[in-house]
N, C-alpha and C positions, 0 to 999 in steps of 0.2 A: 074111574076112566078119564081120559082127557078129551077136551071138546075144542074143537077148531073152527073159530067162525071165519069163513072165507068168501071173498067174492072171485067170479071168473075171471081169468086174466088180469090177476093184481100179484102184488108181491107177496100175498099170502100162499102163493102156490109153492114158495120154498119149503115153509114147514110143513105142508101137505107133502109133499114129496120126502121130506126127510121122516115123516110118521110112517109112510108106506115103505122105505128102506129099511126103517128099524123093525118093524112088523108087529107094533104094540097095538092094541086096539084104542078106536079112538072112534069118536060121534064127531059128524061133518056136518054145519050149519053152513047153509048157503045161503048168502045176503046179496041185495042188488048193489051195484056202484053207483054212486058213495052212499053208505048205509048212513051216514049223519042225517041225510036228506031225504032219503027214499025209505029208510025204514025207523021211523022215530025212536020207537019202541026199545031201538038196540042200545040209545042213549041211556036208558037204565041201567044196562049192564056194563057197558063200555062210555063213561061220560066224553070221552075225547071221540068216540064215532069212528075209529080207526079201527083198521084190519091191517094185520091178521090179529088175532085176540083167542089167547088159550086159556081155557079153564082147567085146572087140574082136581077133580073130583069136587069137594066142597069148599076150595080154595078158589074165591073170584079170580079172574086172570091177569094177564098181563100182556103188555103189546110183545109179540116176538120181536120185531122189527121196530125200533123208534125213529116216527119221521123225524128227518131233518130240518130244524126251524128255518 
């Protein structure tokens, strides 16, 4: 099952919308914004602390949208 780490009113709304449109099951984890400062334990899962972050089963995730340097 897919797990999407999401913050309200953030760019992670796009993959959330896509998952809804596709209709596949997923688990949604809501985080405060910005998670790298307000949810420090999230850095253990995603060292960049960015969202969106998608995990597919046992495969640790990847950034769905890469930040622009």
